[in-house]
PAFISE-409557 format. One record per atom (N, C-alpha, C): residue in one letter; x, y, z; atom name; residue number from 1. Coordinates in steps of 0.02 Angstrom, whole numbers, plus 50000, padded with zeros to 5 digits. Layout:
# PAFISE-409557
<"A",<X,Y,Z>,"CA",NUM>
...
# end
This chain:
# PAFISE-409557
<"X",<48714,50085,51859>,"N",1>
<"X",<48656,50054,51886>,"CA",1>
<"X",<48604,50105,51912>,"C",1>
<"X",<48630,50158,51942>,"N",2>
<"X",<48584,50208,51968>,"CA",2>
<"X",<48554,50251,51912>,"C",2>
<"X",<48592,50261,51859>,"N",3>
<"X",<48568,50304,51805>,"CA",3>
<"X",<48559,50375,51830>,"C",3>
<"X",<48500,50402,51819>,"N",4>
<"X",<48486,50469,51844>,"CA",4>
<"X",<48456,50464,51914>,"C",4>
<"X",<48444,50407,51937>,"N",5>
<"X",<48425,50387,52004>,"CA",5>
<"X",<48398,50441,52050>,"C",5>
<"X",<48434,50452,52105>,"N",6>
<"X",<48408,50496,52159>,"CA",6>
<"X",<48399,50568,52138>,"C",6>
<"X",<48448,50595,52104>,"N",7>
<"X",<48444,50665,52085>,"CA",7>
<"X",<48397,50674,52025>,"C",7>
<"X",<48403,50631,51979>,"N",8>
<"X",<48358,50630,51922>,"CA",8>
<"X",<48361,50693,51880>,"C",8>
<"X",<48311,50698,51839>,"N",9>
<"X",<48307,50755,51794>,"CA",9>
<"X",<48288,50819,51831>,"C",9>
<"X",<48257,50813,51888>,"N",10>
<"X",<48238,50872,51927>,"CA",10>
<"X",<48297,50914,51947>,"C",10>
<"X",<48351,50881,51969>,"N",11>
<"X",<48411,50917,51989>,"CA",11>
<"X",<48444,50950,51929>,"C",11>
<"X",<48444,50915,51873>,"N",12>
<"X",<48473,50944,51812>,"CA",12>
<"X",<48432,51004,51789>,"C",12>
<"X",<48366,50998,51795>,"N",13>
<"X",<48322,51053,51776>,"CA",13>
<"X",<48333,51114,51820>,"C",13>
<"X",<48340,51101,51885>,"N",14>
<"X",<48352,51156,51932>,"CA",14>
<"X",<48418,51191,51918>,"C",14>
<"X",<48469,51152,51901>,"N",15>
<"X",<48534,51180,51885>,"CA",15>
<"X",<48530,51222,51821>,"C",15>
<"X",<48495,51196,51772>,"N",16>
<"X",<48486,51233,51709>,"CA",16>
<"X",<48448,51299,51722>,"C",16>
<"X",<48396,51294,51762>,"N",17>
<"X",<48356,51354,51779>,"CA",17>
<"X",<48399,51405,51815>,"C",17>
<"X",<48443,51384,51860>,"N",18>
<"X",<48487,51429,51897>,"CA",18>
<"X",<48532,51467,51848>,"C",18>
<"X",<48561,51432,51799>,"N",19>
<"X",<48604,51465,51751>,"CA",19>
<"X",<48566,51513,51705>,"C",19>
<"X",<48505,51495,51688>,"N",20>
<"X",<48464,51540,51647>,"CA",20>
<"X",<48449,51604,51686>,"C",20>
<"X",<48431,51597,51749>,"N",21>
<"X",<48417,51656,51791>,"CA",21>
<"X",<48479,51699,51799>,"C",21>
<"X",<48536,51668,51811>,"N",22>
<"X",<48599,51705,51819>,"CA",22>
<"X",<48617,51742,51756>,"C",22>
<"X",<48614,51707,51699>,"N",23>
<"X",<48630,51739,51635>,"CA",23>
<"X",<48581,51796,51620>,"C",23>
<"X",<48517,51784,51634>,"N",24>
<"X",<48467,51837,51623>,"CA",24>
<"X",<48481,51898,51666>,"C",24>
<"X",<48502,51888,51727>,"N",25>
<"X",<48519,51944,51771>,"CA",25>
<"X",<48578,51984,51745>,"C",25>
<"X",<48629,51948,51720>,"N",26>
<"X",<48688,51983,51693>,"CA",26>
<"X",<48668,52023,51631>,"C",26>
<"X",<48627,51994,51588>,"N",27>
<"X",<48604,52030,51528>,"CA",27>
<"X",<48562,52091,51548>,"C",27>
<"X",<48519,52084,51597>,"N",28>
<"X",<48477,52139,51620>,"CA",28>
<"X",<48518,52196,51648>,"C",28>
<"X",<48567,52180,51689>,"N",29>
<"X",<48611,52231,51717>,"CA",29>
<"X",<48650,52267,51661>,"C",29>
<"X",<48675,52229,51613>,"N",30>
<"X",<48711,52259,51557>,"CA",30>
<"X",<48666,52305,51516>,"C",30>
<"X",<48605,52283,51503>,"N",31>
<"X",<48557,52324,51465>,"CA",31>
<"X",<48542,52389,51503>,"C",31>
<"X",<48532,52383,51568>,"N",32>
<"X",<48518,52443,51609>,"CA",32>
<"X",<48576,52492,51608>,"C",32>
<"X",<48637,52466,51611>,"N",33>
<"X",<48696,52510,51609>,"CA",33>
<"X",<48701,52547,51543>,"C",33>
<"X",<48688,52511,51488>,"N",34>
<"X",<48690,52543,51422>,"CA",34>
<"X",<48636,52597,51417>,"C",34>
<"X",<48577,52584,51442>,"N",35>
<"X",<48523,52633,51439>,"CA",35>
<"X",<48540,52695,51480>,"C",35>
<"X",<48570,52685,51538>,"N",36>
<"X",<48590,52743,51580>,"CA",36>
<"X",<48642,52785,51545>,"C",36>
<"X",<48690,52753,51513>,"N",37>
<"X",<48742,52790,51477>,"CA",37>
<"X",<48712,52828,51418>,"C",37>
<"X",<48666,52798,51383>,"N",38>
<"X",<48633,52832,51327>,"CA",38>
<"X",<48595,52893,51351>,"C",38>
<"X",<48558,52885,51405>,"N",39>
<"X",<48518,52941,51431>,"CA",39>
<"X",<48563,52997,51456>,"C",39>
<"X",<48618,52979,51487>,"N",40>
<"X",<48664,53030,51512>,"CA",40>
<"X",<48695,53069,51454>,"C",40>
<"X",<48715,53033,51402>,"N",41>
<"X",<48745,53065,51344>,"CA",41>
<"X",<48693,53107,51308>,"C",41>
<"X",<48633,53083,51302>,"N",42>
<"X",<48580,53119,51267>,"CA",42>
<"X",<48559,53182,51303>,"C",42>
<"X",<48560,53181,51370>,"N",43>
<"X",<48539,53240,51408>,"CA",43>
<"X",<48588,53297,51398>,"C",43>
<"X",<48653,53281,51390>,"N",44>
<"X",<48702,53333,51377>,"CA",44>
<"X",<48690,53366,51310>,"C",44>
<"X",<48672,53327,51260>,"N",45>
<"X",<48657,53354,51194>,"CA",45>
<"X",<48594,53397,51196>,"C",45>
<"X",<48546,53377,51235>,"N",46>
<"X",<48485,53415,51241>,"CA",46>
<"X",<48499,53482,51275>,"C",46>
<"X",<48541,53482,51326>,"N",47>
<"X",<48558,53545,51359>,"CA",47>
<"X",<48595,53591,51312>,"C",47>
<"X",<48639,53564,51271>,"N",48>
<"X",<48675,53604,51223>,"CA",48>
<"X",<48628,53634,51171>,"C",48>
<"X",<48579,53595,51150>,"N",49>
<"X",<48530,53620,51102>,"CA",49>
<"X",<48490,53678,51132>,"C",49>
<"X",<48470,53671,51195>,"N",50>
<"X",<48434,53725,51229>,"CA",50>
<"X",<48478,53788,51235>,"C",50>
<"X",<48541,53777,51248>,"N",51>
<"X",<48588,53834,51253>,"CA",51>
<"X",<48593,53870,51186>,"C",51>
<"X",<48597,53831,51132>,"N",52>
<"X",<48600,53861,51065>,"CA",52>
<"X",<48537,53902,51050>,"C",52>
<"X",<48479,53875,51071>,"N",53>
<"X",<48416,53911,51060>,"CA",53>
<"X",<48415,53977,51099>,"C",53>
<"X",<48440,53975,51160>,"N",54>
<"X",<48441,54037,51201>,"CA",54>
<"X",<48486,54089,51169>,"C",54>
<"X",<48542,54068,51139>,"N",55>
<"X",<48586,54114,51104>,"CA",55>
<"X",<48551,54143,51043>,"C",55>
<"X",<48518,54099,51005>,"N",56>
<"X",<48483,54120,50944>,"CA",56>
<"X",<48426,54169,50960>,"C",56>
<"X",<48393,54159,51017>,"N",57>
<"X",<48338,54203,51035>,"CA",57>
<"X",<48362,54267,51069>,"C",57>
<"X",<48427,54273,51082>,"N",58>
<"X",<48454,54333,51112>,"CA",58>
<"X",<48448,54336,51188>,"C",58>
<"X",<48433,54281,51219>,"N",59>
<"X",<48426,54279,51292>,"CA",59>
<"X",<48494,54282,51327>,"C",59>
<"X",<48546,54257,51294>,"N",60>
<"X",<48613,54257,51324>,"CA",60>
<"X",<48662,54285,51273>,"C",60>
<"X",<48719,54310,51297>,"N",61>
<"X",<48769,54338,51253>,"CA",61>
<"X",<48814,54282,51227>,"C",61>
<"X",<48855,54299,51177>,"N",62>
<"X",<48901,54250,51148>,"CA",62>
<"X",<48952,54226,51200>,"C",62>
<"X",<48976,54272,51241>,"N",63>
<"X",<49024,54253,51293>,"CA",63>
<"X",<48993,54204,51343>,"C",63>
<"X",<48932,54219,51364>,"N",64>
<"X",<48897,54174,51411>,"CA",64>
<"X",<48884,54106,51378>,"C",64>
<"X",<48867,54107,51314>,"N",65>
<"X",<48856,54044,51277>,"CA",65>
<"X",<48920,54001,51277>,"C",65>
<"X",<48976,54033,51260>,"N",66>
<"X",<49039,53996,51257>,"CA",66>
<"X",<49060,53969,51325>,"C",66>
<"X",<49048,54008,51377>,"N",67>
<"X",<49066,53986,51445>,"CA",67>
<"X",<49023,53925,51466>,"C",67>
<"X",<48958,53929,51454>,"N",68>
<"X",<48914,53874,51473>,"CA",68>
<"X",<48926,53812,51429>,"C",68>
<"X",<48941,53824,51366>,"N",69>
<"X",<48956,53768,51321>,"CA",69>
<"X",<49017,53731,51346>,"C",69>
<"X",<49067,53768,51366>,"N",70>
<"X",<49129,53738,51393>,"CA",70>
<"X",<49113,53696,51455>,"C",70>
<"X",<49070,53722,51498>,"N",71>
<"X",<49051,53685,51559>,"CA",71>
<"X",<49013,53621,51542>,"C",71>
<"X",<48969,53624,51493>,"N",72>
<"X",<48931,53566,51473>,"CA",72>
<"X",<48974,53511,51442>,"C",72>
<"X",<49022,53532,51403>,"N",73>
<"X",<49064,53483,51368>,"CA",73>
<"X",<49122,53459,51411>,"C",73>
<"X",<49140,53496,51462>,"N",74>
<"X",<49197,53480,51504>,"CA",74>
<"X",<49182,53426,51552>,"C",74>
# end
């Protein structure tokens, strides 16, 4: 008899909106975490590339290169 009565479609809409916001937040946090991991991994590769360039240009010795490479990868 009441049908959608007192609560009506407004309450259902608010509930739907709540779940959309919650799901969007979870997706946003997940996306941010993936981006942070990619940047962290990429920065290590960039540092290794710079180290290789310094070795190639003669700025550091082979021993120093190997020691720093070990630190970067460890």
